[in-house]
C-alpha positions in Angstrom: 0.0 0.0 0.0 1.3 3.5 -0.9 2.0 5.7 2.0 1.7 9.5 2.0 4.9 11.1 0.9 6.1 14.4 2.2 6.8 16.9 -0.6 10.4 18.1 -0.8 9.2 21.7 -0.4 7.9 21.0 3.1 11.2 19.2 4.0 13.2 22.2 2.7 11.0 24.7 4.6 11.4 22.7 7.9 15.1 22.4 7.4 15.5 26.2 6.8 13.4 27.1 9.8 15.4 24.8 12.1 18.6 26.2 10.7 17.5 29.8 11.4 16.2 29.0 14.9 19.5 27.4 15.8 21.4 30.6 15.0 19.3 32.9 17.2 20.8 33.7 20.6 19.3 31.4 23.3 18.1 34.3 25.3 16.1 35.9 22.5 12.7 34.4 21.6 10.8 34.0 18.4 7.1 34.6 17.6 5.4 33.0 14.7 2.7 35.2 13.2 -0.8 33.7 12.9 -0.8 34.2 9.2 2.2 34.1 6.9 1.6 37.0 4.5 5.3 37.7 4.1 6.7 37.6 7.6 7.8 34.2 8.9 9.1 35.2 12.3 9.3 38.1 14.7 12.5 38.0 16.7 12.3 39.6 20.1 15.5 40.9 21.6 16.3 40.1 25.2 19.2 41.7 27.1 20.3 40.2 30.4 16.9 38.6 31.0 15.2 42.0 30.2 12.6 41.8 27.4 13.5 45.1 25.6 10.5 45.5 23.4 12.8 45.8 20.4 12.3 43.3 17.6 12.8 42.6 14.0 10.9 40.6 11.3 12.3 37.8 9.3 11.4 36.4 5.9 13.1 33.1 4.9 13.4 31.8 1.4 14.8 28.3 0.7 16.5 26.9 -2.3 18.0 23.5 -3.1 21.1 25.0 -4.7 22.5 28.4 -5.8 24.9 28.4 -8.8 26.0 32.0 -8.3 29.1 31.8 -6.1 28.8 35.5 -5.0 25.2 35.9 -4.1 22.0 34.0 -3.3 19.1 35.2 -5.4 15.6 35.1 -4.0 12.3 36.4 -5.5 9.8 38.4 -3.6 6.3 39.5 -4.5 5.4 43.2 -4.8 2.7 42.6 -2.2 5.3 41.2 0.2 7.5 44.2 -0.2 4.5 46.5 0.4 4.1 44.8 3.8 7.8 45.3 4.6 7.5 48.9 3.9 4.8 49.4 6.5 6.7 47.8 9.3 8.3 49.8 12.1 10.6 46.9 12.8 13.4 46.3 10.3 13.0 43.2 8.1 15.8 40.6 7.7 15.8 38.6 4.5 17.3 35.1 4.8 18.2 32.8 1.9 18.8 29.2 2.9 20.7 27.0 0.4 20.1 23.3 1.1 23.1 21.9 -0.7 25.4 24.3 1.0 23.9 23.8 4.4 24.2 27.6 4.8 22.0 30.7 5.0 22.8 34.3 4.0 21.1 37.5 5.2 20.5 41.2 4.5 18.3 44.0 5.7 15.4 44.9 3.4 15.8 48.5 4.7 19.2 48.7 3.0 17.8 47.8 -0.5 16.7 50.4 -3.0 13.6 49.0 -4.6 11.0 51.3 -6.2 7.6 50.0 -5.3 5.8 52.4 -7.5 6.8 50.3 -10.6 4.4 47.8 -12.2 6.6 44.8 -11.5 4.8 41.9 -9.7 8.0 40.2 -8.5 11.5 41.4 -7.7 14.8 39.5 -7.6 17.0 40.3 -4.6 20.6 39.3 -4.4 22.0 38.5 -0.9 25.8 38.6 -0.7 27.3 35.3 0.3 29.7 37.2 2.5 26.7 37.7 4.9 26.7 34.2 6.3 24.0 33.8 9.0 26.3 31.4 11.0 28.9 34.2 11.2 26.5 37.0 12.2 27.4 39.4 15.0 24.2 39.5 17.1 25.4 42.5 19.1 25.6 44.4 15.9 22.1 43.3 15.0 20.9 44.6 18.4 22.6 48.0 17.7 21.1 48.1 14.2 17.6 47.5 15.5 18.1 50.2 18.1 19.3 52.6 15.4 16.2 51.9 13.3 13.8 52.4 16.2 15.7 55.6 17.2 15.4 57.0 13.7 11.8 56.0 13.1 10.6 57.1 16.6 12.7 60.3 16.7 14.4 59.5 20.1 18.1 59.8 19.7 18.7 58.2 23.2 17.4 54.8 22.0 20.7 54.2 20.3 22.6 54.3 23.6 20.1 52.5 25.8 21.9 49.8 27.9 19.1 47.4 28.9 21.3 45.6 31.4 21.8 48.8 33.4 18.2 50.3 33.5 15.5 49.6 36.0 12.5 47.3 35.5 10.3 50.4 35.3 12.3 51.7 32.4 12.2 48.4 30.7 8.4 48.4 31.0 8.2 52.0 29.7 10.3 51.3 26.6 8.4 48.0 25.9 5.1 49.9 25.8 6.7 52.7 23.8 8.1 50.3 21.2 4.8 48.5 20.9 2.9 51.7 20.3 1.0 51.6 23.6 1.7 55.3 24.2 -0.9 55.8 27.0 0.8 53.2 29.2 4.3 54.5 28.2 3.3 58.0 29.3 2.4 56.7 32.7 5.7 55.0 33.2 7.8 57.8 31.7 6.1 60.4 34.0 6.9 58.3 37.1 10.5 57.8 36.0 11.0 61.5 35.5 9.9 62.2 39.1 13.1 60.4 40.1 15.3 61.7 37.3 13.7 64.9 36.0 16.7 65.8 33.8 16.9 62.5 31.9 16.9 63.8 28.3 16.1 60.5 26.7 13.0 60.0 28.9 11.8 63.6 28.2 12.2 62.9 24.4 10.2 59.7 24.7 7.5 61.3 26.8 7.2 64.1 24.3 6.9 61.7 21.4 4.3 59.6 23.3 2.2 62.7 24.0 2.6 63.9 20.4 1.3 60.4 19.3 -1.7 60.8 21.5 -2.5 64.3 20.3 -1.5 66.0 23.6 0.4 68.7 21.8 0.6 71.2 24.7 2.3 68.7 27.0 4.5 67.4 24.2 5.9 70.9 23.5 6.5 71.5 27.2 8.5 68.3 27.6 10.5 68.6 24.3 11.4 72.2 25.3 12.7 70.9 28.6 14.9 68.4 26.7 16.1 71.2 24.4 17.0 73.4 27.4 19.1 70.5 28.8 21.0 69.4 25.6 19.5 71.0 22.6 20.5 68.5 19.9 19.1 68.5 16.3 16.9 65.5 16.9 15.0 67.3 19.7 14.5 70.4 17.5 13.2 68.1 14.7 10.7 66.6 17.2 9.6 70.1 18.3 9.1 71.1 14.6 7.0 68.0 14.0 4.8 68.7 17.1 4.4 72.4 16.1 3.4 71.4 12.6 0.9 68.8 13.6 -0.6 71.0 16.4 -0.8 73.9 13.9 -2.5 71.8 11.3 -5.0 70.1 13.6 -5.9 73.3 15.5 -5.6 75.9 12.8 -2.7 77.8 14.3 -0.9 79.5 11.4 1.8 80.8 13.7 2.8 77.3 14.8 2.9 76.1 11.2 5.2 79.0 10.3 7.5 78.3 13.2 7.6 74.6 12.2 8.3 75.6 8.6 11.3 77.7 9.6 12.7 74.9 11.8 12.5 72.4 8.9 14.1 74.9 6.6 17.0 75.2 8.9 17.5 71.4 8.8 17.6 71.6 5.0 20.4 74.2 5.1 22.4 71.7 7.1 21.6 68.5 5.1 19.4 68.5 2.0 20.0 64.8 1.3 17.6 63.6 4.1 14.2 62.8 2.4 12.4 63.4 5.7 13.5 67.0 5.9 12.1 67.8 2.5 8.9 65.9 3.4 8.4 67.9 6.6 9.2 71.2 5.0 6.8 70.4 2.1 4.0 69.6 4.5 4.2 73.0 6.2 4.5 74.8 2.9 1.4 73.1 1.6 -0.6 74.1 4.7 0.5 77.7 4.2 -0.7 77.5 0.5 2.8 77.7 -1.0 1.7 75.0 -3.4 4.4 75.1 -6.1 7.2 75.2 -3.6 5.6 72.3 -1.6 5.4 70.2 -4.8 9.1 70.8 -5.5 10.1 69.5 -2.1 7.7 66.6 -2.2 9.3 65.6 -5.5 12.8 65.9 -4.1 11.7 63.8 -1.1 10.3 61.1 -3.4 13.4 61.1 -5.7 15.5 60.3 -2.5 12.9 57.8 -1.3 10.3 56.7 -3.9 8.8 54.3 -1.5 7.6 56.9 1.0 3.8 56.3 0.7 2.9 59.2 3.0 4.8 61.6 0.8 2.9 60.4 -2.3 -0.4 60.9 -0.4 0.5 64.4 0.8 1.7 65.4 -2.7 -1.7 64.3 -3.9 -3.4 66.6 -1.4 -1.5 69.5 -2.8 -2.8 68.7 -6.3 -6.3 68.5 -4.8 -5.8 72.0 -3.5 -4.8 73.4 -6.9 -7.5 71.3 -8.6 -5.2 69.1 -10.7 -7.2 66.0 -9.9 -5.8 63.6 -12.4 -2.3 64.1 -10.9 -3.8 63.9 -7.5 -5.3 60.5 -8.1 -2.1 59.3 -9.6 -0.2 60.2 -6.4 -2.8 58.3 -4.3 -2.4 55.3 -6.6 1.4 55.4 -6.1 0.9 55.6 -2.3 -1.4 52.6 -2.5 1.0 50.5 -4.6 3.5 50.9 -1.8 1.0 50.5 1.0 -2.4 49.3 -0.2 -3.9 49.8 3.3 -2.6 53.3 3.9 -5.8 54.8 5.5 -5.0 58.4 4.6 -4.5 57.6 0.9 -7.6 55.4 0.8 -9.7 58.1 2.4 -8.4 61.0 0.3 -8.9 59.1 -2.9 -12.5 58.3 -1.8 -13.2 61.9 -1.0 -12.0 63.0 -4.5 -13.9 60.3 -6.3 -17.1 61.3 -4.5 -16.9 65.1 -4.5 -15.1 65.7 -7.8 -16.1 62.8 -10.0 -19.5 61.9 -8.4 -18.4 58.3 -8.0 -20.2 58.3 -4.7 -20.5 54.6 -4.0 -16.9 53.8 -5.0 -15.6 56.8 -3.0 -17.7 55.9 0.1 -16.4 52.3 0.0 -12.8 53.6 0.0 -13.5 56.0 2.9 -15.1 53.2 5.0 -12.2 50.9 4.2 -9.8 53.5 5.5 -11.8 53.8 8.7 -11.8 50.1 9.1 -8.0 50.0 8.7 -7.5 52.7 11.3 -10.5 53.4 13.6 -8.7 56.4 15.1 -8.0 58.0 11.8 -11.0 60.3 12.0 -9.5 61.8 15.1 -6.7 63.2 12.9 -9.2 64.3 10.2 -11.6 66.7 11.9 -13.9 66.8 8.8 -13.5 63.2 7.8 -16.9 62.5 9.2 -18.3 65.2 7.0 -17.0 63.5 3.8 -18.6 60.2 4.7 -21.9 61.9 5.7 -21.9 63.9 2.5 -21.4 60.8 0.4 -24.2 59.0 2.1 -26.4 62.1 1.5 -25.6 62.1 -2.2 -26.5 58.4 -2.3 -29.9 59.2 -0.7 -29.1 57.4 2.6 -30.3 60.1 5.0 -30.2 57.9 8.0 -26.5 57.0 7.6 -25.7 60.5 6.7 -27.2 61.7 10.0 -25.6 59.0 12.0 -22.1 60.0 10.8 -22.9 63.7 11.4 -23.9 62.8 14.9 -20.7 60.9 15.5 -18.8 64.1 14.6 -20.9 66.2 16.9 -20.1 63.9 19.8 -16.4 65.0 19.4 -17.0 68.5 18.1 -20.4 69.7 19.6 -19.9 73.4 18.8 -18.4 72.9 15.3 -20.4 75.2 13.0 -19.6 73.2 9.8 -21.2 70.0 11.3 -24.1 71.9 13.0 -24.9 73.6 9.7 -24.6 70.4 7.7 -27.0 68.7 10.0 -29.4 71.7 9.8 -29.4 71.6 6.0 -29.8 67.9 6.0 -32.9 68.0 8.3 -34.5 71.0 6.6 -34.2 69.5 3.1 -35.4 66.0 4.1 -37.8 66.2 7.0 -41.0 66.6 4.9 -40.3 63.4 3.0 -39.1 61.5 6.1 -41.6 62.2 8.8 -39.6 59.9 11.2 -37.1 62.8 11.4 -39.6 65.5 12.6 -39.4 64.9 16.4 -35.6 64.6 16.6 -35.3 67.5 14.1 -37.4 69.8 16.3 -35.3 68.9 19.3 -32.1 69.6 17.5 -33.2 72.9 16.2 -34.5 74.0 19.6 -31.0 73.1 21.0 -29.3 75.2 18.3 -31.6 78.1 18.9 -30.8 78.0 22.6 -27.1 77.5 21.9 -26.5 80.4 19.5 -29.8 82.0 18.3 -29.3 80.2 15.0 -31.5 81.7 12.4 -31.9 78.6 10.2 -33.0 76.7 13.3 -35.8 79.3 13.9 -36.9 78.9 10.3 -37.0 75.1 10.8 -39.0 75.3 14.0 -41.6 77.7 12.5 -41.9 75.3 9.5 -42.0 72.0 11.4 -44.3 73.2 14.1 -46.6 74.7 11.5 -46.9 78.0 13.2 -49.4 80.1 11.2 -50.3 82.9 13.5 -48.6 86.1 12.1 -48.3 87.7 15.5 -46.6 84.6 17.1 -44.2 84.5 14.1 -43.5 88.2 14.5 -42.6 87.9 18.2 -40.4 84.8 17.7 -38.5 86.7 14.9 -38.2 89.7 17.2 -36.9 87.6 20.0 -34.2 85.6 18.1 -33.1 88.0 15.4 -31.9 91.7 15.3 -34.3 92.6 12.5 -37.3 93.9 14.5 -35.9 96.0 17.4 -38.2 99.0 17.5 -41.2 98.1 15.4 -44.4 96.7 16.9 -46.8 94.3 15.3 -49.5 96.9 14.6 -47.1 99.0 12.6 -45.8 95.9 10.8 -49.3 95.1 9.7 -49.6 98.5 8.0 -47.1 97.4 5.5 -49.2 94.4 4.4 -46.3 91.9 4.4 -47.1 88.3 5.3 -44.4 86.9 7.6 -45.5 83.3 7.1 -44.5 83.5 3.4 -41.4 85.5 4.3 -39.7 83.4 6.9 -37.2 81.9 4.4 -35.2 85.1 4.8 -33.8 83.2 7.8 -32.2 80.6 5.7 -29.3 82.8 4.7 -29.7 85.7 7.2 -26.3 85.1 8.6 -24.7 85.7 5.2 -27.0 88.7 4.7 -25.8 90.2 7.9 -22.2 89.9 6.7 -23.2 91.5 3.5 -25.0 94.3 5.3 -22.0 94.9 7.6 -20.0 95.9 4.5 -22.9 97.8 2.9 -25.0 99.3 5.7 -28.6 100.0 4.8 -28.3 103.6 6.0 -26.0 104.3 3.0 -29.3 105.1 1.2 -30.2 107.8 3.7 -29.3 110.6 1.3 -31.9 109.5 -1.2 -34.9 110.0 1.1 -33.8 112.4 3.8 -35.9 115.6 4.0 -36.5 118.6 6.2 -40.2 117.9 6.0 -40.2 114.6 8.0 -38.1 112.4 10.3 -37.5 108.9 9.0 -38.7 106.3 11.5 -36.5 103.3 12.5 -39.5 101.1 11.7 -39.1 102.1 8.0 -35.5 100.8 8.0 -36.5 97.6 9.7 -39.2 96.7 7.2 -36.9 97.6 4.3 -34.2 95.5 5.9 -36.6 92.5 6.0 -37.5 92.9 2.3 -33.8 93.2 1.4 -32.9 90.2 3.5 -35.6 88.1 1.8 -34.6 89.0 -1.7 -31.0 88.2 -0.8 -32.0 84.8 0.6 -34.4 83.9 -2.2 -31.7 84.5 -4.8 -29.1 82.3 -3.0 -31.7 79.5 -2.5 -32.9 79.6 -6.1 -29.4 79.5 -7.5 -28.3 76.7 -5.2 -31.2 74.5 -6.4 -31.1 75.3 -10.1 -27.5 76.4 -10.8 -29.1 78.8 -13.3 -27.4 82.2 -12.9 -30.3 84.0 -14.6 -32.6 83.1 -11.7 -30.5 85.3 -9.3 -31.6 88.6 -10.8 -35.2 87.4 -11.2 -35.5 86.2 -7.5 -34.2 89.6 -6.3 -36.6 91.5 -8.5 -39.6 89.4 -7.4 -39.1 90.5 -3.8 -37.9 94.1 -4.3 -41.0 95.0 -6.2 -42.7 94.9 -2.7 -40.3 97.4 -1.3 -42.6 100.4 -1.6 -44.9 98.8 1.0 -42.5 99.9 3.7 -43.3 103.6 2.9 -46.4 103.2 5.0 -44.1 103.6 8.1 -41.6 106.0 6.5 -42.5 108.7 9.1 -44.9 108.9 12.0 -48.4 110.2 11.3 -48.5 114.0 11.1 -50.5 116.7 9.4 -48.7 118.1 6.3 -49.9 121.0 4.3 -50.9 120.2 0.8 -47.7 121.9 -0.5 -45.5 119.9 1.8 -47.3 116.7 0.9 -46.8 117.3 -2.8 -43.1 118.0 -2.2 -42.7 114.8 -0.2 -44.6 112.7 -2.8 -42.5 114.1 -5.6 -39.3 113.5 -3.6 -40.1 109.9 -2.7 -41.5 109.1 -6.2 -38.2 110.2 -7.8 -35.6 109.0 -5.3 -37.0 105.9 -3.6 -36.8 103.7 -6.8 -33.1 104.7 -6.9 -32.5 103.0 -3.6 -34.1 99.8 -4.9 -32.1 99.9 -8.1 -28.9 100.4 -6.2 -29.7 97.5 -3.9 -30.6 95.3 -6.8 -27.2 95.9 -8.5 -25.4 95.4 -5.2 -27.1 92.1 -4.3 -26.8 90.8 -7.8 -23.0 91.5 -8.0 -22.3 90.2 -4.5 -24.2 86.9 -4.9 -22.8 86.2 -8.4 -19.3 86.8 -6.9 -20.0 84.5 -4.0 -20.8 81.7 -6.4 -17.8 82.5 -8.6 -19.9 83.7 -11.6 -19.0 86.3 -14.1 -20.0 89.8 -12.8 -23.4 90.5 -14.3 -24.5 93.8 -15.9 -27.4 94.9 -13.7 -28.9 97.2 -16.3 -29.3 94.3 -18.7 -31.1 92.3 -16.0 -33.6 95.1 -15.2 -36.7 95.0 -17.4 -38.3 98.3 -18.2 -41.7 96.9 -17.4 -40.5 95.9 -13.9 -39.1 99.5 -13.3 -42.4 101.0 -14.4 -44.2 98.8 -11.9 -41.8 99.8 -9.1 -42.5 103.5 -9.8 -46.2 102.9 -9.9 -46.1 101.0 -6.6 -44.0 103.8 -5.0 -46.6 106.3 -6.1 -49.5 104.3 -4.7 -47.9 103.6 -1.4 -46.7 107.1 -0.6 -50.2 108.4 -1.7 -51.7 105.9 0.7 -49.7 107.6 3.4 -50.3 111.2 2.4 -53.8 110.8 0.8 -53.1 113.4 -1.8 -54.7 111.6 -4.8 -58.0 109.9 -4.9 -57.5 106.1 -5.2 -59.6 104.4 -7.9 
C-alpha cells in the first residue's frame, strides 16, 4: 500500500526554519505570526533577561542550490515588499541553500527598490559574505536600536543599555516600542519624578504625548529636553509637534514656526528625504503650493517608497484642482502600502466630490476607517466627507448617523451643525420619522446660538401660522425687529408666514449688510419735511434680507445664474410697502405733501435699483460667476411697476390723490 509522501518543499521549509532557529541567541525568543503573509518570524530581543520590546521581522526563502558563487538570489512579490514597507521593525531577508547547508542574510531597509513600478516580483541578491552562521548578534541589536531611534525620533534609544536600566524603564520602553503610548506616558512620567533631567526619557515622553495628540504637554517636555541638551533630533521633534498642532488646531503661527525649523534642517543637510517631506507639509498648509510640490518631488526622488509623501503630494494637487495628478499620487501611495488609510480616504473623497463616484468613493473611505479606527480623530472633517457621500446616495439615516458621530467629538463645530441643519431642513418633509428629533435639534441650536436657520425650521415643522406669534419669535431671536411693533408691521401688508425663508441665509445677509449698511441710502430719502422712522428701515431690511436669501436659495437649487436677478426683483417689487411707516403720522400741508410725494417718487426707486445691483453683484461673486450687468437684468416693465407701486404707497400715506 502506498503511504503518504512528504513533498520536498515541506522538507526544505522545515530544514531552513530549524537552521535559522539554531542561529538565534538562546536568550532571544521568536514569535510565529498567525498568518504568513510575508513575515515568517518576529524575533524579540532580550538583554540580560530583560525583554527590551525591540524586535525585527524575518522572511526566509529556501533553495536546493545556488549556482551563483557570490550571491544567493531570491524572488519576492510586490505585495510582500508592500508589507515590509509598512513595518516599524526592520525586516531581515534570509536565503537558505540546502546543498550548502548555509544561509545568507541582508536587511530589506538597505535595499533600494522602487515599489511604484508595475513589477509583480523582484529578484533580490543577498551577498554570500553575509553568512548567517557568522553574524554578530550584538551588531544586529545595535542596528535595530538605530532603526527604532530613527523612526521614533528619540536619539537616546541608540545608547540604551538594557542591562543597566530599572524594570520600570524596561516596561516604559516596551510599551513605547509596541505603540501603547498611553501606558508609556504613565511610566515615563513616574520615572521623570526620580530623574527629571533625563533627556532620553523627556524625548520619549514628548513623542508619546505627540502620538496621543497631547500637543501642549509634548511641546512643554521637548522644550525641557532642548534646554538640557538642545540637539538637532530634539529640534526636529519640536518642529513635528508644532506642525501637527498647527495643522490640527488651525494655528498658522505654529505652522510658520515649524516651517522655519524644517528649513534650517535643509540648510544643514538636504539629502535627508524626511527633511524635504516635513518642509513640504508646512509649505502646503501655508498654501505655498508650487514650492511644496518641489520639495515633495525631491523627497520622493530620494525615497520613492515613501507612501505618506505620495499621499500628501496628492493633497497639494487636490488644493490646486489638478485631480488627475492627485489620483495618480494616491495610486502610487497605495502601490507601496495598499492599506494606507489616509490615501484610501483622500482618494475616496475626491472620487465622491469631484467625479461623483459616490459609491466607490464611500467604500474607500469606509475601508480607510476600518483599517484605522482612530484615523478620523486626525481628520476633523472626515466624518463630513462620509456623511456627505451618504447624503448624495440618498441614505439620509446613515448621513445623519455620521454627522452625529462628529458632533459627539465637536459639539460646537459650525460646519457640522450647519450640515445637519441643512440635511434635516431638506429632508424632514419626505421623512416624517425625522420630525421629532429634528425639532429637538433645532431647539437646541436656537438656545445654543440664536441660530436663524433653526428658527426657520421650527416655524416650519411646528406649522406655526399665526402672524403675531411668528413676528414675536423673529423679534426675540433676530436683530431685524428691534423697534417696530406688530400693529405698525401690519400696516405694510407683508405676510411673515411667506417671508420666513429670509432666515435661511440671514447670517450671510448680515455679513453683506455689515459691509454695505442700509443707512447708506439715507441721502436718497432724507428731507426737512419729515423724520425717518426706525420702523421704515426695519421693514426695508426685511425685504432686502428676503430678496438676498431667495436669490441664494434659487441658484443653489437650479445652478441657473439668470434666476438670481429674477429672484431679487420678485421681492424688491414689494419694497414700496415699507413707505407706510416712512415717518410717523403728522399733518402736512398740501404743499409739503406734494413735495414729499415728488421727492419719494423720484428717489425711492433709486434706492431699490442700487440695492438690486449690489445684491446681484455680491451673490454672483460669491458663487464664482461672471460679474453681471445689472442694467441688462432690469426689465423696463419691472421698473415702471416699481415706480407705480411707489406712487401708490406714498399716496396711501399722504392721501393726496383719490384712489380708484
